[in-house]
DOLUMLUM-153021 format. One line per 5 residues: their letters; for each residue y, x negated, z negated of N, C-alpha, C, O. Coordinates in nm, 3 decimals. Layout:
<sites>
a	Y:X:Z:Y:X:Z:Y:X:Z:Y:X:Z ~ ... .
</sites>
This chain:
<sites>
xxxxx	-5.882:-3.663:7.484:-5.850:-3.787:7.549:-5.980:-3.862:7.580:-6.070:-3.868:7.497 ~ -5.987:-3.918:7.697:-6.108:-3.990:7.740:-6.100:-4.136:7.695:-5.992:-4.192:7.676 ~ -6.218:-4.194:7.681:-6.224:-4.337:7.652:-6.172:-4.412:7.773:-6.176:-4.362:7.886 ~ -6.123:-4.532:7.748:-6.069:-4.615:7.856:-6.175:-4.632:7.965:-6.287:-4.674:7.938 ~ -6.138:-4.601:8.088:-6.228:-4.617:8.201:-6.322:-4.499:8.224:-6.401:-4.502:8.319 .
xxxxx	-6.314:-4.396:8.141:-6.402:-4.279:8.158:-6.316:-4.156:8.184:-6.203:-4.147:8.137 ~ -6.372:-4.064:8.258:-6.299:-3.940:8.283:-6.319:-3.845:8.165:-6.418:-3.857:8.092 ~ -6.228:-3.752:8.147:-6.238:-3.656:8.039:-6.342:-3.548:8.069:-6.392:-3.538:8.181 ~ -6.374:-3.469:7.968:-6.478:-3.367:7.983:-6.440:-3.259:8.084:-6.527:-3.208:8.155 ~ -6.314:-3.224:8.090:-6.270:-3.122:8.187:-6.291:-3.173:8.329:-6.337:-3.099:8.417 .
xxxxx	-6.257:-3.299:8.350:-6.275:-3.361:8.481:-6.424:-3.376:8.513:-6.466:-3.356:8.627 ~ -6.504:-3.409:8.413:-6.650:-3.420:8.431:-6.705:-3.289:8.484:-6.787:-3.289:8.576 ~ -6.660:-3.178:8.427:-6.710:-3.046:8.470:-6.667:-3.013:8.613:-6.733:-2.933:8.679 ~ -6.559:-3.070:8.660:-6.520:-3.049:8.800:-6.611:-3.128:8.894:-6.648:-3.080:9.001 ~ -6.647:-3.250:8.854:-6.733:-3.335:8.937:-6.880:-3.297:8.927:-6.957:-3.319:9.021 .
xxxxx	-6.919:-3.241:8.814:-7.059:-3.202:8.788:-7.059:-3.054:8.748:-7.072:-3.022:8.630 ~ -7.045:-2.965:8.846:-7.017:-2.824:8.816:-7.136:-2.740:8.770:-7.117:-2.625:8.730 ~ -7.257:-2.792:8.775:-7.375:-2.716:8.733:-7.402:-2.752:8.588:-7.439:-2.865:8.556 ~ -7.384:-2.654:8.500:-7.378:-2.680:8.356:-7.487:-2.603:8.282:-7.516:-2.487:8.312 ~ -7.546:-2.671:8.185:-7.638:-2.607:8.090:-7.573:-2.619:7.953:-7.548:-2.729:7.905 .
xxxxx	-7.547:-2.504:7.892:-7.485:-2.503:7.760:-7.591:-2.474:7.656:-7.664:-2.375:7.665 ~ -7.599:-2.561:7.556:-7.697:-2.548:7.449:-7.628:-2.525:7.316:-7.521:-2.582:7.290 ~ -7.688:-2.444:7.232:-7.642:-2.427:7.096:-7.695:-2.544:7.014:-7.814:-2.573:7.016 ~ -7.607:-2.610:6.942:-7.649:-2.722:6.858:-7.713:-2.665:6.732:-7.651:-2.584:6.663 ~ -7.836:-2.705:6.701:-7.900:-2.657:6.578:-7.819:-2.699:6.455:-7.744:-2.797:6.461 .
xxxxx	-7.832:-2.625:6.344:-7.754:-2.656:6.223:-7.763:-2.802:6.177:-7.665:-2.856:6.127 ~ -7.877:-2.865:6.194:-7.893:-3.005:6.152:-7.889:-3.101:6.270:-7.933:-3.216:6.258 ~ -7.837:-3.057:6.384:-7.828:-3.141:6.502:-7.957:-3.137:6.583:-8.053:-3.070:6.545 ~ -7.958:-3.207:6.693:-8.075:-3.208:6.781:-8.185:-3.302:6.733:-8.301:-3.286:6.771 ~ -8.150:-3.398:6.650:-8.249:-3.493:6.602:-8.310:-3.571:6.717:-8.238:-3.614:6.808 .
xxxxx	-8.441:-3.589:6.715:-8.508:-3.667:6.820:-8.505:-3.595:6.954:-8.528:-3.657:7.058 ~ -8.477:-3.467:6.952:-8.466:-3.391:7.079:-8.353:-3.447:7.165:-8.360:-3.444:7.288 ~ -8.249:-3.499:7.101:-8.139:-3.560:7.175:-8.189:-3.682:7.252:-8.149:-3.704:7.367 ~ -8.275:-3.762:7.190:-8.336:-3.876:7.260:-8.416:-3.827:7.379:-8.413:-3.888:7.486 ~ -8.488:-3.717:7.362:-8.566:-3.659:7.472:-8.476:-3.619:7.588:-8.513:-3.636:7.704 .
xxxxx	-8.359:-3.565:7.556:-8.265:-3.523:7.660:-8.214:-3.644:7.738:-8.205:-3.641:7.861 ~ -8.181:-3.751:7.666:-8.135:-3.872:7.735:-8.250:-3.936:7.815:-8.228:-3.984:7.926 ~ -8.369:-3.936:7.760:-8.486:-3.988:7.832:-8.513:-3.908:7.959:-8.549:-3.964:8.062 ~ -8.495:-3.776:7.951:-8.513:-3.689:8.067:-8.423:-3.737:8.181:-8.468:-3.748:8.296 ~ -8.298:-3.765:8.149:-8.204:-3.814:8.250:-8.249:-3.950:8.304:-8.253:-3.970:8.426 .
xxxxx	-8.282:-4.041:8.215:-8.322:-4.177:8.256:-8.443:-4.175:8.348:-8.448:-4.247:8.448 ~ -8.542:-4.093:8.315:-8.664:-4.083:8.394:-8.634:-4.041:8.537:-8.704:-4.080:8.630 ~ -8.531:-3.961:8.555:-8.495:-3.910:8.687:-8.385:-3.993:8.755:-8.344:-3.962:8.867 ~ -8.340:-4.096:8.689:-8.235:-4.179:8.746:-8.100:-4.111:8.750:-8.018:-4.139:8.838 ~ -8.078:-4.020:8.656:-7.952:-3.945:8.650:-7.874:-3.992:8.528:-7.929:-4.000:8.418 .
xxxxx	-7.747:-4.022:8.546:-7.663:-4.057:8.432:-7.628:-3.927:8.358:-7.584:-3.831:8.420 ~ -7.647:-3.926:8.227:-7.615:-3.804:8.152:-7.464:-3.785:8.149:-7.388:-3.879:8.126 ~ -7.424:-3.662:8.173:-7.283:-3.624:8.174:-7.265:-3.507:8.078:-7.332:-3.405:8.091 ~ -7.176:-3.523:7.984:-7.150:-3.416:7.889:-7.013:-3.356:7.916:-6.916:-3.426:7.943 ~ -7.008:-3.225:7.910:-6.883:-3.153:7.931:-6.817:-3.117:7.800:-6.842:-3.178:7.696 .
xxxxx	-6.733:-3.018:7.807:-6.658:-2.973:7.690:-6.750:-2.907:7.588:-6.831:-2.821:7.624 ~ -6.738:-2.946:7.466:-6.807:-2.877:7.358:-6.719:-2.764:7.310:-6.600:-2.758:7.342 ~ -6.778:-2.677:7.233:-6.696:-2.569:7.176:-6.757:-2.521:7.045:-6.874:-2.546:7.016 ~ -6.677:-2.454:6.969:-6.718:-2.396:6.841:-6.684:-2.249:6.847:-6.569:-2.213:6.871 ~ -6.783:-2.163:6.825:-6.761:-2.019:6.837:-6.849:-1.946:6.736:-6.971:-1.967:6.732 .
xxxxx	-6.787:-1.862:6.656:-6.858:-1.781:6.556:-6.952:-1.864:6.469:-7.067:-1.827:6.444 ~ -6.900:-1.977:6.424:-6.975:-2.062:6.333:-7.081:-2.149:6.396:-7.158:-2.214:6.325 ~ -7.087:-2.154:6.528:-7.189:-2.234:6.598:-7.122:-2.335:6.690:-7.017:-2.307:6.750 ~ -7.183:-2.451:6.701:-7.137:-2.554:6.795:-7.220:-2.545:6.922:-7.340:-2.518:6.919 ~ -7.153:-2.567:7.034:-7.218:-2.565:7.165:-7.183:-2.694:7.238:-7.072:-2.746:7.224 .
xxxxx	-7.278:-2.744:7.316:-7.257:-2.865:7.394:-7.299:-2.836:7.538:-7.393:-2.760:7.562 ~ -7.228:-2.897:7.632:-7.257:-2.874:7.774:-7.307:-3.003:7.838:-7.246:-3.110:7.824 ~ -7.418:-2.990:7.909:-7.473:-3.099:7.990:-7.440:-3.063:8.135:-7.467:-2.951:8.179 ~ -7.384:-3.157:8.209:-7.333:-3.130:8.343:-7.413:-3.204:8.449:-7.456:-3.318:8.429 ~ -7.433:-3.138:8.562:-7.515:-3.191:8.671:-7.444:-3.170:8.804:-7.371:-3.073:8.822 .
xxxxx	-7.468:-3.263:8.896:-7.410:-3.252:9.030:-7.480:-3.143:9.110:-7.417:-3.074:9.190 ~ -7.611:-3.128:9.090:-7.688:-3.032:9.168:-7.751:-2.923:9.082:-7.782:-2.945:8.965 ~ -7.768:-2.808:9.142:-7.823:-2.694:9.068:-7.969:-2.714:9.031:-8.013:-2.666:8.926 ~ -8.046:-2.783:9.113:-8.188:-2.803:9.083:-8.208:-2.886:8.957:-8.296:-2.856:8.876 ~ -8.127:-2.991:8.940:-8.136:-3.071:8.818:-8.098:-2.988:8.696:-8.162:-2.997:8.591 .
xxxxx	-7.994:-2.907:8.709:-7.952:-2.821:8.598:-8.063:-2.723:8.561:-8.090:-2.702:8.443 ~ -8.125:-2.663:8.660:-8.233:-2.568:8.634:-8.353:-2.636:8.568:-8.414:-2.580:8.477 ~ -8.386:-2.756:8.614:-8.498:-2.830:8.556:-8.469:-2.867:8.411:-8.558:-2.860:8.326 ~ -8.346:-2.906:8.382:-8.306:-2.940:8.245:-8.314:-2.815:8.157:-8.363:-2.821:8.044 ~ -8.264:-2.704:8.208:-8.269:-2.579:8.133:-8.414:-2.538:8.106:-8.445:-2.491:7.996 .
xxxxx	-8.500:-2.555:8.203:-8.641:-2.521:8.186:-8.703:-2.603:8.073:-8.782:-2.553:7.993 ~ -8.666:-2.730:8.068:-8.722:-2.822:7.969:-8.663:-2.801:7.829:-8.736:-2.808:7.730 ~ -8.532:-2.775:7.820:-8.464:-2.775:7.691:-8.401:-2.642:7.651:-8.351:-2.629:7.539 ~ -8.404:-2.544:7.739:-8.345:-2.415:7.706:-8.195:-2.414:7.735:-8.146:-2.496:7.813 ~ -8.126:-2.324:7.674:-7.982:-2.312:7.694:-7.948:-2.212:7.802:-8.035:-2.146:7.860 .
xxxxx	-7.820:-2.202:7.828:-7.770:-2.107:7.927:-7.715:-2.184:8.047:-7.637:-2.278:8.032 ~ -7.756:-2.141:8.165:-7.705:-2.201:8.288:-7.569:-2.139:8.319:-7.557:-2.017:8.332 ~ -7.469:-2.223:8.330:-7.334:-2.178:8.360:-7.309:-2.209:8.508:-7.309:-2.325:8.548 ~ -7.289:-2.106:8.585:-7.269:-2.125:8.729:-7.128:-2.174:8.755:-7.034:-2.133:8.687 ~ -7.113:-2.261:8.853:-6.979:-2.313:8.884:-6.885:-2.200:8.924:-6.923:-2.105:8.993 .
xx	-6.761:-2.213:8.880:-6.662:-2.113:8.920:-6.623:-2.140:9.065:-6.621:-2.254:9.110 ~ -6.592:-2.035:9.135:-6.556:-2.050:9.277:-6.408:-2.036:9.296:-6.359:-2.046:9.408 .
</sites>
C-alpha cells in the first residue's frame, strides 16, 4: 500500500522503467545510502524506489529511472544489476 498521495512501487516501475537492482549489504548501506540520495540531488532527479525483494537470504532494492542513461550512470557509480524494461 502506498502512502497517501504517493504511487505504489509497482506503479513507480511502470513510470520509471529503467531499473538498477542492488543487493542490500548485511548491515545495510550505511552512509552509502546518503551518497545514493546525494547522487540524485546533484543531478536534479527525484529518487524513485521500486519493489524490494527477499531471495535466498538476501534483500534487494530497486532504484528506478525514467531514462536509460541515468540508470547506467547510477549503476556505474554504485554497482548492481541493470534491469531492462519489459516490452
